[in-house]
C-alpha angles and dihedrals in degrees: 000000000000119000119256145167125230118208122199148153132217142181094042092315093302088116124058117198139182133178129184141196105211104164097121092043091058093042089055091050090050092050095048096045103030090235125196115230089261093050090045091055095046098043091038093056091049093048089049093052093045093052090058094041090054087067090062093062113112095218134070089222096040125135131203127197126194117197120186121185118176136162093251126107094263086074099206146333129226123188129174123196129185126211090255087064096251108144137188134174151149142211120224096230107029097173100060119134127190133175116265115271126251090278092055092251135120108286100234092158091053091049096048097035131229095249119067140060145280121217126194116193118190119193112186098161099276124129092263129028121235111251122194121187129189136163117249113262101190112347089236088113097220092067090044094052091047088053090049091055092048098044104032102031099024091231116135105226144175113214121186121177130173141177118184114206123183127221091270093053096255118146107242097179142333136193147119149187139231122203119186133188115224126204108285096037108145124236093247093060089054091052091044093054094046091054096040095051090053092056104044124087123254119279093254091048091053092047090048088055089057098258117149128207091271090053092050093053090045090053092052103035106016091108092053103060099273112202115190108199108164143030118196127187116231133190146162105266130164120201098197119136141169089258091056090049090050089054089051090054091046090055090061092072133224099294096054094043091051089050091053091049094050098042105030104019089215143013141238118205122192124201111233092211102052105007093237110158124222120196123205119190124212088260090053091052093049089052090051089049089055089053090054090052092046092050092050091048091051091049090050094050093041095238 
């Protein structure tokens, strides 16, 4: 089954809710990056959150970036999501292994670290992007994103993320949900959600039972007038290309390009998000160098 996001409201639109099935998205990330079970869980949770958060962007061409940098051995996580719910990402150290935690589960917090920060960058086409910054509160990612919503956007939120990995490192399922209280939410809905969240199974348990995103939201908010109003496909998708890589080389400037030509006689660029390799021969680099010179000449003559 293809991955998708369900968007809904409840309690007379004073509660916004999303739930996502992200199993194939995380499987693709694991395949592209050769992730350990720990890295699969950490990057998978972040991809899952970003896919839902992309649906909060107020622009059809918006882009959201989540950066997590903790003091754990994973080093850091970067995920980019577009408003069409295409996501991509990487973890700095994808092969890290740690013992299971005290609960017998993958130690995401130990991998990420409890000291560090989480950045959310929203680019919706304005002159300056919105940047939100918070310290990590647990390194479990879900807690940290909930804290980001509360502290940086002043929106009380419940964030649950899960990636189930088997003993062989295969991704069994992945998904999550975000529930947010809007202005005007009554006190009883807050109490209701606090109690309800404590009693329902984990995301991966519900997915293992065959529940889909709609079922998860129904379980949580069915008693509060749940209104599901949209279903959006999501996927792991990288938009790298040879042209983009050429622009990256162009940005180096004449001096650095000449140095690469003289010392390396070519260049290999690797995309962080999908590990595609792009080779540029010495002739390619000289052509790019000519483009740099042409651009500077046009700027000088005012063309």
